[in-house]
C-alpha positions in Angstrom: 5.6 -0.5 102.7 7.7 0.3 99.6 9.1 3.6 100.8 11.1 2.4 103.8 14.3 2.5 101.7 14.1 6.3 101.3 16.1 8.0 104.0 16.8 11.5 102.8 14.4 14.4 102.3 13.6 15.6 98.8 15.5 18.6 97.4 13.0 21.5 97.5 13.1 22.2 93.7 9.8 23.9 92.9 8.8 25.4 89.5 11.6 26.9 87.5 14.1 26.2 90.3 14.6 22.5 90.0 17.3 22.4 87.4 19.2 25.3 89.1 19.1 23.6 92.4 20.3 20.4 90.8 23.2 22.1 89.2 24.4 23.4 92.5 24.2 20.0 94.1 25.4 17.9 91.1 28.4 16.6 93.1 26.5 15.7 96.2 26.6 11.9 96.3 24.5 12.0 99.4 21.4 12.8 97.4 18.9 9.9 97.6 15.7 11.7 96.6 15.2 14.1 93.8 11.9 15.9 92.9 11.7 17.5 89.5 7.9 17.5 89.1 6.0 20.3 87.5 9.1 21.6 85.7 7.7 21.5 82.2 10.6 19.2 81.2 10.7 17.6 77.8 14.1 15.9 78.5 15.8 14.9 81.8 18.7 17.2 82.7 22.0 15.3 82.1 23.3 16.0 85.6 20.6 13.8 87.1 22.4 10.8 85.8 25.5 11.7 87.9 23.7 11.1 91.2 25.1 7.7 91.9 23.2 7.1 95.1 19.8 8.3 93.9 17.0 6.0 95.1 13.9 8.1 94.4 13.2 10.2 91.3 10.0 12.2 90.8 9.5 13.4 87.3 5.8 13.6 87.4 3.7 16.3 85.7 6.1 17.2 83.0 6.2 16.7 79.2 8.5 13.7 78.9 7.9 11.1 76.2 11.0 9.0 76.4 13.7 7.9 78.9 17.4 7.9 77.7 19.7 5.0 78.2 21.6 7.0 80.9 18.8 6.1 83.3 20.6 2.8 83.8 23.5 4.7 85.3 21.4 5.3 88.3 22.1 1.8 89.6 20.6 2.3 93.0 17.3 3.8 91.7 14.4 2.0 93.3 11.4 4.3 92.6 10.6 6.4 89.6 7.5 8.6 89.2 6.6 9.4 85.6 2.9 10.0 86.0 1.2 12.7 84.0 3.7 12.9 81.1 3.5 12.2 77.4 4.6 8.6 77.2 2.8 6.7 74.4 4.6 3.4 75.2 6.3 1.7 78.1 10.0 2.9 78.3 12.0 -0.1 77.2 15.1 1.0 79.0 13.3 0.3 82.3 13.0 -3.4 81.4 16.6 -4.0 82.1 17.1 -1.5 84.9 19.2 -3.3 87.7 17.4 -2.1 90.8 14.0 -0.5 90.0 11.2 -1.6 92.5 8.4 0.9 91.8 7.3 2.4 88.5 4.5 4.9 88.3 3.4 5.6 84.7 -0.2 6.6 85.4 -1.9 9.3 83.4 0.0 8.9 80.2 -1.0 7.8 76.7 0.2 4.2 76.7 -2.2 2.1 74.6 -0.7 -1.3 74.6 1.7 -3.5 76.5 3.8 -6.1 74.6 7.0 -5.8 76.5 8.7 -8.7 78.2 8.2 -7.7 81.8 9.9 -10.9 83.1 13.2 -9.0 82.9 12.1 -6.7 85.7 13.4 -9.1 88.4 13.5 -6.4 91.1 10.1 -4.8 90.3 7.5 -4.9 93.2 5.0 -2.3 92.2 3.7 -1.0 88.9 1.1 1.7 88.3 -0.3 2.2 84.8 -3.7 3.6 85.8 -5.4 6.2 83.5 -3.8 5.3 80.3 -5.5 3.9 77.1 -4.4 0.3 77.4 -6.7 -2.1 75.4 -7.2 -5.8 74.8 -6.1 -8.8 76.9 -3.3 -8.0 79.4 -1.1 -10.9 80.7 2.4 -9.4 80.5 2.7 -9.1 84.2 2.3 -12.8 84.9 6.1 -13.5 84.6 7.4 -10.7 86.8 9.1 -12.8 89.5 8.7 -10.5 92.5 5.7 -8.4 91.7 3.5 -7.5 94.7 1.2 -4.7 93.5 -0.4 -4.0 90.1 -2.6 -1.0 89.3 -4.0 -0.9 85.7 -7.3 0.8 86.6 -9.0 3.3 84.3 -8.0 1.8 81.0 -9.8 -0.2 78.3 -8.7 -3.7 79.2 -11.0 -6.5 78.1 -9.2 -9.4 79.8 -6.5 -9.9 82.4 -4.2 -12.8 83.1 -4.1 -14.1 86.7 -1.5 -16.9 86.2 1.2 -15.1 88.2 4.6 -16.7 88.9 5.2 -14.3 91.8 4.4 -16.0 95.1 3.8 -12.7 97.0 1.3 -10.7 94.9 -0.9 -8.9 97.4 -2.8 -6.2 95.5 -4.4 -6.0 92.0 -6.5 -3.1 90.8 -8.2 -3.6 87.4 -11.2 -1.4 88.2 -12.8 0.8 85.5 -12.0 -1.3 82.5 -14.0 -3.6 80.2 -13.6 -7.0 81.7 -16.4 -9.5 81.3 -15.1 -12.2 83.6 -12.3 -13.3 86.0 -10.3 -16.4 85.1 -10.2 -19.4 87.5 -6.4 -18.7 87.9 -7.4 -16.2 90.5 -7.8 -19.0 93.0 -4.0 -19.6 93.0 -3.2 -16.2 94.4 -3.5 -17.3 98.0 -1.6 -14.3 99.3 -3.8 -11.7 97.6 -5.1 -9.1 100.1 -6.7 -6.5 97.9 -8.7 -7.1 94.7 -10.4 -4.2 92.9 -12.5 -5.2 89.9 -15.3 -2.6 90.2 -16.7 -0.8 87.2 -16.4 -3.5 84.7 -18.8 -5.9 82.9 -18.3 -9.0 85.0 -21.3 -11.2 85.1 -20.3 -14.0 87.5 -17.5 -14.9 89.9 -15.5 -18.1 89.6 -15.9 -20.4 92.6 -12.1 -20.4 92.9 -12.2 -16.8 94.2 -13.2 -18.3 97.6 -9.7 -19.8 97.8 -8.3 -16.3 98.6 -8.2 -16.9 102.4 -6.0 -13.8 102.9 -8.2 -11.4 101.0 -9.1 -8.4 103.0 -10.7 -6.1 100.4 -13.0 -7.2 97.6 -14.4 -4.4 95.4 -17.0 -5.7 92.9 -19.1 -2.6 92.5 -20.8 -1.6 89.2 -20.7 -4.9 87.4 -23.4 -7.3 86.2 -23.1 -9.9 89.0 -26.3 -11.7 90.0 -25.0 -14.0 92.8 -22.2 -14.4 95.2 -20.6 -17.8 95.9 -22.4 -19.7 98.6 -19.1 -20.5 100.3 -18.0 -16.9 100.4 -17.3 -17.4 104.1 -14.1 -19.1 103.1 -12.7 -15.6 102.6 -12.1 -15.6 106.3 -9.9 -12.5 106.3 -12.3 -10.3 104.4 -13.2 -7.0 106.1 -14.5 -4.9 103.2 -17.0 -6.0 100.6 -18.4 -3.7 98.0 -21.2 -5.2 95.8 -22.9 -1.9 95.0 -24.6 -1.4 91.7 -24.9 -5.0 90.6 -27.9 -7.4 90.1 -27.6 -9.3 93.4 -31.0 -9.8 94.9 -30.1 -12.2 97.7 -27.1 -12.2 100.0 -25.7 -15.7 100.8 -26.4 -16.8 104.4 -22.7 -17.6 104.8 -22.0 -13.9 105.2 -23.0 -14.5 108.8 -20.0 -16.7 109.2 -17.5 -13.9 108.4 -16.6 -12.3 111.7 -14.0 -9.9 110.2 -16.4 -8.4 107.7 -17.0 -5.0 109.1 -17.5 -2.8 106.0 -20.3 -3.6 103.6 -21.4 -1.5 100.6 -24.7 -2.4 98.9 -25.6 0.9 97.4 -27.5 1.5 94.2 -28.9 -2.1 94.3 -32.5 -1.1 93.4 -33.8 -2.6 96.7 -36.8 -1.2 98.6 -35.9 -2.9 101.8 -32.7 -3.6 103.7 -31.8 -7.2 103.4 -32.7 -9.0 106.6 -29.3 -10.6 106.7 -27.6 -7.2 107.3 -29.1 -7.0 110.7 -27.3 -10.1 111.8 -23.9 -8.7 110.9 -23.5 -7.1 114.3 -19.7 -6.6 113.7 -20.3 -4.0 111.0 -18.7 -0.6 111.5 -19.4 0.8 108.0 -22.6 0.3 106.0 -23.5 2.0 102.7 -27.1 1.7 101.5 -27.1 4.8 99.4 -29.1 5.1 96.1 -31.7 2.6 96.8 -35.5 3.1 97.2 -35.6 3.0 101.0 -38.2 4.9 102.9 -38.0 3.2 106.3 -35.7 1.1 108.4 -36.9 -1.8 110.6 -36.3 -1.8 114.3 -33.8 -4.6 113.9 -31.3 -2.0 112.6 -30.6 -1.2 116.3 -28.6 -4.5 116.4 -25.8 -2.8 114.5 -24.4 -1.4 117.7 -20.8 -1.1 116.4 -21.7 1.0 113.4 -19.6 4.1 112.9 -20.3 5.1 109.4 -23.7 5.0 107.8 -24.6 6.2 104.3 -28.4 6.4 103.5 -28.1 9.2 100.9 -30.2 9.3 97.8 -33.2 7.4 99.2 -36.8 8.2 99.9 -36.8 9.1 103.6 -39.2 11.8 104.8 -37.7 11.7 108.3 -34.6 10.5 110.0 -35.3 6.8 110.7 -35.9 6.4 114.5 -33.6 3.3 114.8 -30.6 5.4 113.9 -30.8 7.3 117.2 -29.9 4.1 119.0 -26.6 3.8 117.1 -24.5 5.7 119.7 -21.2 4.9 118.1 -22.0 6.7 114.8 -19.2 9.0 113.7 -20.4 9.7 110.2 -24.0 9.9 109.0 -25.0 10.8 105.5 -28.7 11.4 104.8 -28.3 13.8 102.0 -30.6 13.8 98.9 -33.7 12.6 100.6 -37.0 14.2 101.5 -36.5 14.9 105.2 -38.7 17.7 106.4 -37.6 18.0 110.0 -34.7 17.1 112.4 -36.0 15.0 115.2 -34.8 16.4 118.6 -33.6 12.8 119.4 -30.6 13.7 117.2 -28.9 14.7 120.4 -28.5 11.0 121.2 -25.8 10.8 118.5 -23.2 12.3 120.8 -20.2 10.8 118.9 -21.1 12.3 115.5 -18.1 13.9 113.7 -19.7 14.4 110.3 -23.3 14.9 109.5 -24.7 15.5 106.0 -28.3 16.5 105.7 -27.9 18.5 102.5 -30.5 18.4 99.7 -33.6 17.8 101.9 -36.6 19.9 102.8 -35.5 21.0 106.3 -36.8 24.3 107.5 -36.1 24.3 111.2 -33.0 23.3 113.2 -34.0 22.4 116.8 -32.1 23.5 119.8 -31.1 19.9 120.5 -29.0 20.0 117.4 -26.4 22.1 119.3 -25.8 19.1 121.6 -23.8 17.4 118.9 -20.7 18.9 120.5 -18.2 16.5 118.9 -19.3 17.4 115.4 -16.6 18.8 113.2 -18.3 19.0 109.8 -21.9 19.9 109.0 -23.6 19.9 105.6 -27.0 21.5 105.5 -26.9 23.0 102.0 -30.0 23.2 99.8 -32.7 23.1 102.4 -35.3 25.7 103.5 -33.6 26.9 106.7 -34.3 30.5 107.7 -32.5 30.7 111.1 -30.1 29.0 113.3 -30.7 28.2 117.0 -29.3 30.7 119.5 -27.3 28.0 121.3 -25.4 27.0 118.1 -22.2 28.2 119.8 -22.2 24.9 121.8 -20.8 23.3 118.7 -17.3 23.9 120.1 -15.5 21.4 117.8 -17.2 22.5 114.6 -14.8 23.4 111.7 -16.9 23.4 108.6 -20.5 24.4 108.2 -22.1 24.5 104.7 -25.4 26.3 104.4 -25.5 27.3 100.8 -28.9 27.5 99.0 -31.0 28.1 102.1 -33.1 31.1 103.1 -30.9 32.7 105.7 -30.9 36.5 105.9 -27.7 38.6 106.1 -28.4 39.2 109.7 -28.6 35.4 110.4 -25.4 34.8 108.6 -23.6 37.5 110.6 -25.0 36.1 113.8 -23.7 32.6 112.9 -20.2 34.0 112.3 -20.2 35.7 115.6 -21.5 32.7 117.5 -19.0 30.4 115.8 -16.0 32.6 114.9 -13.6 29.7 114.2 -15.9 27.9 111.8 -15.4 28.0 108.0 -18.9 28.8 106.7 -20.3 28.4 103.2 -23.5 30.4 102.7 
């Protein structure tokens, strides 16, 4: 949504050719995009600053540690990519840039933020992921038009949510050291995406249920024990990830969220699928990986719209029978279980595109397996397979077939290649 202002194609300036190509085009005022990534630059070539109509500048993957004042000469510059360089602090010259809308400074060495970001009146998106930022961060609150913030993968212990911008829609503070979320979160009524996974958050403020436009809520890998009873007020929510927390009971109000179609509750140390899940018939994606499941109740067949199902890293000894009733499944992951055989009923999953049965104890592939004619990707690595069915050539849409760490002879491997000549095998 932020790149619609870019009209021209980037100049093809690959390694060691960038500055030369730029020299040839230094008088071309039609240049709106310039890519000088992977050029081993320690300084920006001076002729860059003569491109009066430049709107997009990619300086990623270089060795830059500062920006000269001349960057302000690029008065139409809207997006600058400085990711994966050597910046140890935020470039102050950008704070008074007249037109900048997107700044990417991810993968640098910035450890603190003390700048007055309120001066960035045109800024809409800032990316500072994968730095070393520490402490409490509230410097973004006064940016008047900010829409998207990404400060994931840092060492932040607290984050200010008292934003003046009325249009903030996405915040990513995942992979930090937060212990809580302030009640100010409830004022961000236009927020659509909130990523706070992989922190140390113990509870959610009730004000979070004021986010009636929220579509994505990522809470994975925290210390949360309960969800708010009135979570159904998040009426626009379609993706909820509560994996790897301490939540034992799901609130009944989840049943009153008709748009919730993606639910992740993996690594939750549960031995049974929460009964409430079977009432969420609108689900299209369900992740139950990394639990202690060894069976699935018949009620699982209620999930008739399910397209993606992850049951990896559990204790299944066979493919659960209710799965064969899920005719809409596109992606099924049963890797890292103890499955010993593939039930011939697998043929009922006619819409499967991706099937992962790697890291099990499977020794025989039945002929019915070849009826999965829509399958594009098959993972069967690390099993005990000695041969493939002779009708495997019926898998006409197959593109990738991984069979590493099995017991296939050289003859079987050659036979597979002849039967499926267009498939990329891994033996």
